[in-house]
C-alpha positions as a Python dict, from the first residue, in 0.01 Angstrom:
ca = {
    (1, 'M'): (0, 0, 0),
    (2, 'I'): (269, 220, 159),
    (3, 'V'): (17, 502, 204),
    (4, 'H'): (-206, 269, 406),
    (5, 'V'): (91, 168, 621),
    (6, 'F'): (208, 518, 708),
    (7, 'K'): (-147, 649, 759),
    (8, 'R'): (-214, 369, 1007),
    (9, 'A'): (119, 427, 1180),
    (10, 'M'): (12, 787, 1236),
    (11, 'L'): (-289, 655, 1432),
    (12, 'S'): (-55, 514, 1697),
    (13, 'K'): (-72, 691, 2033),
    (14, 'K'): (292, 618, 2117),
    (15, 'I'): (473, 687, 1791),
    (16, 'D'): (596, 1047, 1782),
    (17, 'K'): (713, 1069, 1422),
    (18, 'V'): (641, 858, 1114),
    (19, 'I'): (898, 855, 833),
    (20, 'V'): (897, 649, 515),
    (21, 'C'): (1256, 546, 438),
    (22, 'T'): (1312, 477, 69),
    (23, 'D'): (1556, 496, -221),
    (24, 'S'): (1271, 538, -469),
    (25, 'N'): (1176, 881, -601),
    (26, 'Q'): (840, 738, -704),
    (27, 'I'): (762, 621, -350),
    (28, 'K'): (879, 951, -204),
    (29, 'S'): (652, 1141, -443),
    (30, 'V'): (346, 929, -359),
    (31, 'V'): (406, 956, 17),
    (32, 'E'): (436, 1335, 0),
    (33, 'K'): (129, 1357, -225),
    (34, 'Y'): (-74, 1196, 55),
    (35, 'G'): (69, 1414, 330),
    (36, 'G'): (343, 1188, 461),
    (37, 'T'): (713, 1242, 527),
    (38, 'A'): (966, 1049, 322),
    (39, 'V'): (1345, 1049, 342),
    (40, 'M'): (1569, 933, 61),
    (41, 'T'): (1839, 685, 161),
    (42, 'S'): (2131, 514, -4),
    (43, 'S'): (2044, 254, -269),
    (44, 'K'): (2326, 30, -142),
    (45, 'H'): (2136, -108, 158),
    (46, 'T'): (2070, -481, 143),
    (47, 'N'): (1760, -473, 365),
    (48, 'G'): (1512, -249, 544),
    (49, 'T'): (1691, -264, 879),
    (50, 'E'): (2002, -105, 728),
    (51, 'R'): (1783, 155, 557),
    (52, 'I'): (1605, 271, 872),
    (53, 'S'): (1936, 273, 1058),
    (54, 'E'): (2065, 539, 821),
    (55, 'V'): (1765, 762, 891),
    (56, 'S'): (1745, 691, 1266),
    (57, 'S'): (2096, 827, 1319),
    (58, 'K'): (1956, 1176, 1257),
    (59, 'F'): (1715, 1160, 1553),
    (60, 'N'): (1737, 1123, 1930),
    (61, 'A'): (1475, 858, 2000),
    (62, 'K'): (1402, 619, 2286),
    (63, 'L'): (1311, 345, 2039),
    (64, 'V'): (1298, 308, 1663),
    (65, 'I'): (1001, 112, 1528),
    (66, 'D'): (1030, -65, 1194),
    (67, 'I'): (687, -106, 1033),
    (68, 'Q'): (735, -291, 709),
    (69, 'G'): (568, -155, 399),
    (70, 'D'): (398, -481, 300),
    (71, 'E'): (157, -478, 597),
    (72, 'P'): (-130, -249, 484),
    (73, 'L'): (-365, -388, 751),
    (74, 'F'): (-126, -355, 1041),
    (75, 'S'): (-287, -242, 1369),
    (76, 'P'): (-170, 86, 1528),
    (77, 'V'): (-272, -64, 1863),
    (78, 'E'): (-17, -338, 1802),
    (79, 'A'): (251, -70, 1763),
    (80, 'D'): (148, 79, 2097),
    (81, 'K'): (163, -263, 2265),
    (82, 'L'): (508, -327, 2118),
    (83, 'I'): (646, 5, 2240),
    (84, 'A'): (499, -42, 2587),
    (85, 'F'): (642, -393, 2611),
    (86, 'H'): (990, -287, 2501),
    (87, 'L'): (1000, 6, 2743),
    (88, 'R'): (916, -240, 3023),
    (89, 'N'): (1178, -487, 2900),
    (90, 'L'): (1485, -285, 2809),
    (91, 'K'): (1706, -591, 2864),
    (92, 'Y'): (1616, -667, 2503),
    (93, 'D'): (1800, -490, 2221),
    (94, 'I'): (1523, -577, 1977),
    (95, 'V'): (1161, -682, 2033),
    (96, 'L'): (903, -814, 1790),
    (97, 'P'): (560, -970, 1840),
    (98, 'S'): (495, -1327, 1734),
    (99, 'M'): (171, -1509, 1672),
    (100, 'K'): (68, -1872, 1690),
    (101, 'H'): (39, -2030, 1349),
    (102, 'K'): (-84, -2371, 1235),
    (103, 'T'): (-161, -2342, 863),
    (104, 'K'): (64, -2300, 557),
    (105, 'I'): (357, -2362, 788),
    (106, 'N'): (575, -2480, 499),
    (107, 'N'): (536, -2145, 322),
    (108, 'P'): (891, -1998, 302),
    (109, 'N'): (745, -1645, 293),
    (110, 'L'): (642, -1692, 657),
    (111, 'V'): (937, -1645, 891),
    (112, 'K'): (904, -1879, 1188),
    (113, 'L'): (1086, -1852, 1520),
    (114, 'V'): (1165, -2054, 1829),
    (115, 'K'): (1188, -1889, 2168),
    (116, 'S'): (1289, -1968, 2524),
    (117, 'N'): (1040, -1991, 2810),
    (118, 'S'): (1123, -1631, 2905),
    (119, 'G'): (1052, -1503, 2553),
    (120, 'K'): (1408, -1473, 2422),
    (121, 'I'): (1426, -1556, 2052),
    (122, 'L'): (1666, -1841, 1979),
    (123, 'Y'): (1637, -1873, 1601),
    (124, 'F'): (1449, -1754, 1292),
    (125, 'S'): (1383, -1972, 990),
    (126, 'R'): (1179, -1996, 674),
    (127, 'S'): (1160, -2370, 743),
    (128, 'S'): (913, -2530, 981),
    (129, 'I'): (1080, -2501, 1320),
    (130, 'P'): (1090, -2676, 1557),
    (131, 'F'): (1117, -2989, 1341),
    (132, 'S'): (866, -3259, 1437),
    (133, 'F'): (1113, -3546, 1482),
    (134, 'Q'): (972, -3712, 1795),
    (135, 'S'): (641, -3531, 1829),
    (136, 'Q'): (431, -3268, 1655),
    (137, 'P'): (450, -2913, 1796),
    (138, 'K'): (124, -2782, 1938),
    (139, 'C'): (176, -2473, 1726),
    (140, 'Y'): (442, -2275, 1545),
    (141, 'Y'): (526, -1909, 1600),
    (142, 'K'): (529, -1661, 1316),
    (143, 'H'): (739, -1343, 1311),
    (144, 'V'): (507, -1039, 1294),
    (145, 'S'): (655, -768, 1072),
    (146, 'I'): (677, -480, 1320),
    (147, 'I'): (1003, -449, 1514),
    (148, 'S'): (1129, -227, 1796),
    (149, 'F'): (1499, -142, 1819),
    (150, 'K'): (1715, 31, 2073),
    (151, 'P'): (1865, 309, 1857),
    (152, 'Q'): (2226, 229, 1946),
    (153, 'K'): (2185, -139, 1860),
    (154, 'L'): (2028, -42, 1529),
    (155, 'L'): (2337, 162, 1446),
    (156, 'E'): (2558, -130, 1551),
    (157, 'F'): (2360, -364, 1325),
    (158, 'K'): (2431, -147, 1021),
    (159, 'K'): (2807, -171, 1078),
    (160, 'L'): (2808, -551, 1097),
    (161, 'K'): (2891, -775, 804),
    (162, 'T'): (2617, -993, 659),
    (163, 'G'): (2606, -1312, 866),
    (164, 'E'): (2644, -1663, 730),
    (165, 'L'): (2310, -1776, 873),
    (166, 'E'): (2153, -1455, 744),
    (167, 'K'): (2270, -1548, 393),
    (168, 'I'): (2136, -1903, 425),
    (169, 'E'): (1796, -1817, 571),
    (170, 'G'): (1741, -1482, 398),
    (171, 'V'): (1631, -1336, 733),
    (172, 'E'): (1816, -1016, 822),
    (173, 'L'): (1761, -1042, 1197),
    (174, 'M'): (1976, -1356, 1195),
    (175, 'R'): (2267, -1111, 1173),
    (176, 'A'): (2163, -972, 1511),
    (177, 'L'): (2140, -1319, 1666),
    (178, 'E'): (2476, -1419, 1518),
    (179, 'N'): (2629, -1118, 1692),
    (180, 'D'): (2468, -1190, 2031),
    (181, 'F'): (2199, -923, 2027),
    (182, 'N'): (1929, -995, 2282),
    (183, 'I'): (1600, -1030, 2091),
    (184, 'G'): (1272, -1077, 2272),
    (185, 'T'): (917, -1158, 2173),
    (186, 'Y'): (569, -1183, 2317),
    (187, 'V'): (268, -1360, 2170),
    (188, 'T'): (-4, -1145, 2020),
    (189, 'N'): (-351, -1237, 1899),
    (190, 'S'): (-353, -956, 1645),
    (191, 'K'): (-397, -1082, 1290),
    (192, 'T'): (-143, -986, 1028),
    (193, 'Y'): (-164, -992, 649),
    (194, 'A'): (165, -936, 471),
    (195, 'V'): (164, -898, 94),
    (196, 'D'): (420, -1149, -34),
    (197, 'V'): (251, -1253, -360),
    (198, 'Y'): (-24, -1109, -580),
    (199, 'K'): (-289, -1335, -426),
    (200, 'D'): (-214, -1170, -90),
    (201, 'L'): (-285, -831, -247),
    (202, 'E'): (-622, -951, -375),
    (203, 'N'): (-702, -1070, -21),
    (204, 'I'): (-611, -729, 124),
    (205, 'I'): (-829, -545, -129),
    (206, 'Q'): (-1128, -752, -15),
    (207, 'K'): (-1059, -695, 355),
    (208, 'L'): (-982, -320, 349),
    (209, 'P'): (-1339, -184, 316),
    (210, 'K'): (-1442, -368, 634),
    (211, 'D'): (-1129, -288, 831),
    (212, 'R'): (-1191, -101, 1159),
    (213, 'Y'): (-909, 153, 1107),
    (214, 'R'): (-975, 233, 742),
    (215, 'K'): (-1249, 486, 819),
    (216, 'L'): (-1014, 680, 1051),
    (217, 'Y'): (-792, 809, 771),
}
């Protein structure tokens, strides 16, 4: 699954360097076997954002893009769109795409978000937000698992203590919101298929042979 992710990341036209950040010798070995670059990190990190922060400190980059390893069908074009959007909107410390979502909204594996009219993210939750107290929302917005960081804010994030809301929700970017980071989003129509449970993996295996990017690597 990780090989698919890094191979697809390498198809991006705007990403200059692709690095797999891991504390697993097994993952490092597999990545290198398939021609990728892997860097070993501390095993003390509590999440992926802390892990990539450790590695990013060694590079001078305009942006650091976190492509999570459970998205084997992620689109390299989506990475290019994200980078272009963030470079046009540097008022944001962090940017991530979101997509409209109407089904399985009670699934806690799907991180939902609410945003302002301008696209500033107000809150993340594994619950169904906004809550339909007086009326039913036309749609919900799902957090897409590819994230762009300003390098300095990524380093700041790593130094912060785990937030109380982060602990409650189990969503690491709540730490950024709790510390007044400016997080932005835009709505994408790109489909995303994260592997959260084994059934998701079976779904990916069926979709891969027909995927438009699979033949390119």
